[in-house]
Phi, psi and omega in degrees: 000128181296147181271129176278115183293339181280351181235150178285163178297324179297317180295321179292323177295322178296320180293326181277348184285142179293154177302143181290143180279153178296136183252315183274165179295326179294319178294319179295318178297321179295319178296315181297319180297314180293322178295319179299317179296322178294315180293324178297321177294319178294318179298317180296322179297315179288328176295322178296322177294321178297315180297324179296318179296318177297320178295320176299318180297315179297319179296318178298314180299312182296316183293312184287330173293322178297319179292318186288319187266351183280338184213142179289345179284350179277132183282151178293345176297340176297320178292320176297323177295323177296320176300318180295319182294315181289335174294320177295317178295327177296319178297319178294317182293324178297321177295316178296325181295326179296321176293316179301321183296328179297310183286326176298319180296320178296315180297317181294324177296318178295318181294317186283322186263331185255300185290318178295323179291325178291326181281320182211092185299142173229145186272352186269002180278146182288138181286343182260031183296331182286347181296321180297321179292317179297320178296319179294325179289322180286325182220080183297133178209158180290146181264341178229157179282164177298324180297315181293322176298320178297316181296320181296318181290324175297315183294324184282314190232310198285338180299324180290324177294319178296321179296317179297318180293322178296316179298320179293320180293317177297322177296322183294315184277347181255359180241101182303330180294342178264007182253158185289352185281359172059045176267158182263001180291147181278315180220162175283151185245007178208156178295324181296325177294317179297320178295318178296322179292336182278356181299144181227099181061232180285349181279127177291162185299322183295326179288323177295317179297321179295318178295318178295320179297320178296317179300315184282336171295319177294322179295316180295318178298318180296322183287329185265337184281131177228123177270148178299137184231120177252015179271216182292339178291343178281353182242105178090175183241351183267097181219160178267000000 
């Protein structure tokens, strides 16, 4: 590094030196408080992104159901398109949830090990609790897999949207008055009629029903499957 002739060697060494670490308990407490506020802000930011994706999904479901069920000229494929859209939003939300989970875990560790201990000390807490936070800061990595994040979001929110869309789709293909063929029948009277109503363009009705069945089998599995969790979900019941 070239030497600046206008400054002494001592001044240049001081400028290159890393900031001093907190030494006293008051300095350490001040650092932890500011760090907690920073992590809380990051967690809140990612939580807001998750909520926006869920709100978009609810808006899509409401809008496309209104279009599909309001007039018989609307094809049942509109409901299938709504299933496709919320599936795409679910994939986006699962990715955002993995980032949120990293910052949520740091905040919860501080709350559970530091602030709770300051308010009401307990002797059964591990003294090396800050090591996990320091490791995460030095080498940030996701704490849950994409699959587990996907399952959690389905279980929390999306399973209900899928159920509503399935009920609307079954109503659409089983009620001739809601179909474009302008029939006066109230309901279909045979399985073959329902299969024919489920046809989508060149796809026969049985293939469309099979695809929907596969999708909802995956949704049911995601909603019911729970992997063992020894992280922050093992402490308390209030979680996102």
